[in-house]
C-alpha positions in Angstrom: 117.2 114.9 97.4 118.6 118.3 98.7 116.4 120.1 101.0 116.7 123.2 103.2 115.4 121.0 106.2 118.3 118.5 106.0 120.6 119.5 108.9 124.2 118.2 107.8 126.7 117.9 110.4 130.5 117.1 110.3 131.5 113.7 111.1 133.1 114.6 114.2 130.0 115.6 115.6 128.1 112.6 114.5 130.6 110.4 115.9 130.5 112.4 119.3 126.5 112.4 119.2 126.7 108.4 118.9 129.2 108.3 121.7 126.7 110.2 124.1 123.9 108.2 123.0 125.3 104.6 123.1 129.1 105.0 124.9 130.4 103.3 121.6 132.6 104.9 118.9 131.2 104.8 115.3 132.5 105.5 111.9 130.3 107.5 109.5 130.5 105.8 106.2 128.3 108.0 103.9 125.2 110.1 104.0 121.9 108.6 102.3 120.7 111.0 99.8 117.2 109.7 98.9 115.2 111.1 101.7 113.2 114.6 101.7 113.2 115.8 105.0 115.7 114.6 107.8 119.6 114.3 107.0 120.6 110.4 107.5 123.8 108.8 107.8 125.2 105.4 107.4 127.4 104.4 110.5 129.0 101.5 111.8 129.1 101.1 115.6 132.3 99.8 117.5 130.5 96.6 118.4 130.1 96.0 114.4 126.6 96.9 114.0 125.6 98.9 111.0 123.2 101.5 112.0 121.4 104.6 110.5 121.6 108.0 112.3 118.8 110.4 111.2 119.2 114.2 112.3 116.1 116.4 112.6 116.1 120.0 111.1 117.4 122.8 112.9 115.1 124.2 115.4 115.4 127.6 113.7 114.2 126.2 110.3 110.6 127.1 109.2 108.5 124.1 108.7 105.0 123.4 107.7 102.2 123.4 110.4 102.0 119.6 110.4 105.8 119.0 110.7 106.2 120.1 114.4 107.5 117.1 116.4 108.0 114.6 113.6 110.8 112.9 115.0 109.0 112.2 118.4 106.1 110.9 115.9 108.5 108.6 114.3 109.9 107.3 117.6 106.5 106.5 118.6 105.7 104.8 115.3 108.5 102.4 115.3 107.7 101.5 119.1 104.0 101.0 118.3 104.5 99.1 114.9 107.0 96.8 116.7 104.3 96.1 119.4 101.8 94.7 116.8 104.5 92.9 114.7 105.2 95.0 112.0 108.7 94.8 111.0 110.7 98.0 111.4 114.2 98.8 112.2 115.1 98.5 115.9 115.8 101.7 117.6 119.4 101.5 119.3 118.9 105.0 120.9 116.8 108.1 120.4 116.1 111.7 121.8 113.6 113.6 119.8 114.3 116.7 121.8 118.0 116.6 121.0 117.0 115.6 117.4 118.2 112.2 116.5 117.3 108.6 116.1 119.9 105.8 115.7 118.5 102.7 114.2 119.3 99.3 113.1 120.0 99.2 109.4 118.1 96.9 107.3 120.0 94.6 105.0 117.6 94.7 101.9 116.7 97.2 99.2 113.8 99.3 98.7 110.7 97.9 96.7 111.1 101.0 94.4 114.5 99.9 93.3 113.9 96.0 93.1 110.5 95.7 91.7 111.6 96.2 88.3 113.3 93.0 88.4 110.6 91.0 90.0 108.0 88.7 88.1 104.4 89.9 88.2 103.8 87.2 90.4 106.7 88.0 93.0 105.6 91.5 93.1 101.9 90.4 93.9 103.1 88.1 96.7 105.0 91.2 98.3 101.9 93.6 97.9 99.9 91.1 99.5 102.2 90.7 102.3 102.4 94.4 102.7 98.7 94.8 102.7 98.6 92.2 105.7 101.2 94.1 107.3 99.4 97.4 107.1 96.1 95.3 108.4 98.3 94.3 111.4 99.2 97.9 111.9 95.5 98.6 112.6 95.9 96.7 116.0 98.0 99.8 117.3 95.2 102.3 118.5 95.6 105.5 120.0 93.5 107.4 122.9 92.7 110.3 120.2 92.8 110.9 116.6 95.4 113.2 115.3 99.3 113.6 115.0 101.1 112.2 118.0 102.6 115.6 118.8 103.2 116.6 122.3 101.4 119.9 121.9 98.2 118.2 121.4 97.4 120.0 118.2 95.2 118.2 115.9 94.0 115.7 118.3 90.4 115.2 119.0 87.9 112.2 119.9 86.3 112.6 116.3 88.2 111.9 113.4 86.3 114.4 111.6 87.5 117.3 113.8 91.2 116.0 113.6 91.2 115.5 109.8 89.7 119.1 108.9 92.2 120.6 111.3 94.9 118.9 109.2 93.5 119.9 105.9 93.2 123.5 107.4 96.6 123.7 108.4 98.0 122.5 105.0 95.8 125.0 103.2 96.8 127.8 105.6 100.4 127.0 104.7 99.6 127.0 100.8 98.2 130.4 101.1 101.0 131.9 103.3 103.6 130.6 100.9 101.7 131.4 98.0 101.7 127.8 96.4 99.9 127.1 93.3 96.7 124.9 93.7 93.9 124.0 91.2 91.3 126.1 93.0 91.2 128.7 95.5 92.1 127.4 99.3 88.5 128.4 100.4 87.1 126.3 97.4 89.2 123.3 98.3 88.2 123.6 102.2 84.3 123.9 101.2 84.7 120.7 98.8 86.4 118.6 101.4 83.9 119.7 104.0 81.0 118.8 101.9 82.1 115.0 101.9 83.2 115.1 105.7 80.1 113.4 106.9 81.8 110.2 105.8 84.7 110.5 108.2 82.2 109.9 111.0 82.3 106.1 110.2 85.6 106.0 111.6 85.4 105.7 115.6 88.8 104.1 116.4 91.9 106.0 116.2 94.4 103.5 114.2 98.0 104.1 113.9 98.6 105.0 109.9 102.2 105.4 108.6 100.9 107.7 105.6 104.1 107.3 103.8 104.4 104.1 102.7 105.4 104.3 98.8 107.8 101.8 97.6 110.9 103.8 98.5 110.0 103.2 102.0 109.4 99.4 101.8 112.6 97.4 102.1 112.3 93.8 100.8 114.9 90.6 100.8 115.3 87.6 98.9 113.0 84.7 100.1 113.1 81.3 98.4 112.1 82.1 94.7 110.7 85.4 95.5 110.9 88.1 98.2 109.4 89.2 101.5 109.1 92.5 103.2 112.1 93.0 105.6 110.5 96.3 107.2 109.2 99.6 106.6 111.2 103.0 107.4 110.3 106.4 107.7 107.6 106.9 110.0 107.5 110.6 110.6 104.3 111.3 109.0 102.3 108.9 111.1 99.1 109.8 112.8 96.2 108.0 114.6 93.3 107.9 112.1 91.4 106.0 109.5 93.2 102.8 108.7 91.8 103.3 104.7 94.4 106.3 104.8 97.3 103.8 104.4 96.1 103.1 100.9 97.0 106.8 99.9 100.6 106.1 99.8 100.6 102.4 99.2 98.9 103.1 96.0 100.0 106.6 95.2 98.4 108.3 92.1 96.9 104.4 91.4 93.6 102.9 91.9 94.5 100.2 94.6 92.2 97.7 92.9 94.6 97.9 90.0 97.7 96.7 92.4 97.0 92.9 92.4 97.6 91.6 95.9 97.4 95.0 98.0 93.6 95.0 98.8 93.6 91.2 99.2 96.4 91.5 101.8 94.7 94.7 103.2 91.1 94.0 103.6 90.3 90.9 101.8 87.6 92.5 99.6 87.3 95.7 97.6 86.7 99.0 98.8 83.2 100.3 99.7 81.6 103.3 98.3 82.2 105.3 101.5 85.8 104.0 101.8 86.6 105.2 98.3 85.2 108.7 99.2 87.3 108.6 102.3 90.5 107.8 100.4 89.8 110.6 98.0 89.7 113.0 100.8 93.3 111.4 102.1 94.6 111.7 98.7 93.7 115.3 98.4 95.3 116.0 102.0 98.7 114.1 100.9 98.6 116.1 97.4 98.3 119.3 99.1 101.4 118.4 101.3 103.4 117.4 98.3 102.5 120.8 96.1 103.3 122.9 99.3 106.3 121.5 101.1 108.8 122.7 98.5 108.0 126.2 99.8 109.7 125.5 103.0 112.4 122.8 101.9 113.3 124.8 98.9 113.7 121.7 96.5 116.0 121.7 93.4 114.5 121.9 90.1 114.5 118.2 89.4 111.5 118.1 91.8 109.3 120.1 89.6 108.2 117.6 87.3 106.9 115.6 90.5 104.9 118.9 91.7 103.2 119.5 88.5 102.1 115.6 88.1 100.8 115.8 91.6 99.1 119.1 91.0 97.5 117.6 88.1 96.2 114.6 90.2 95.0 116.9 92.9 93.0 118.6 90.2 91.6 115.3 89.3 90.6 114.1 92.9 89.0 117.6 93.7 86.8 117.4 90.6 85.7 114.0 91.3 84.3 115.1 94.8 
């Protein structure tokens, strides 16, 4: 997907960057075009390792308010996830201030591209494993809630405070860039605030990927089925409610309708309070999705996704 935030560099600059980072030469094979935010390249190091080089947006590019320091957030996500045994690409070198991550390249394929060739039983097994991995991610806790950005914005010892700050930021962006919403921003803010008391049930800041749609989950064949090789693209990570992980794991869908997922994640159905919290997190993600095109300048092919998301946002707000 083309995006204004992608900082595309000449191959010679990419090779020089890798040399500074690792002391090794590299060949730049191609650019991965599936992503929406960073420019991402396939490179092969002189020692034979296949790697992925992610380049952050140019500092001069206008971003949404939550998008500050995202490369640092992704670096932290990979480190913390690995600590608790969640499979992620290994970090070969990184400098979020200079704006790059050099990662080991996974060998499998995305669940998004593979699931159509899976049997129902195979897909259920993968969903259960993915739920288990997200449950394991809950062992990575933080000192405060909010995004792990170094300026401390959105961070608080109360989840309600952090989440409402996050919501306020994206609504401010939506108004500033005159993005279409199903209701005025003030009405959206009021509806969320009226239900925000359920957020006080969350007392431990847990690492949440918040972008685990099937395109960010890689699988490999395993016997008669598949297993999760790793998860990628952790730049949207924050410390918050583990239930928020279901937002993208079951995007546009009731997680109870995805066999294996809740069994692996919770071992039980959602409670009423958890369902309300999940609705709030869905609204937040949908607000991001219908707003981000303003700064990324997506091509026309994204328009059906925006319209579809806007409809789901309207539905979720109605259910509040």
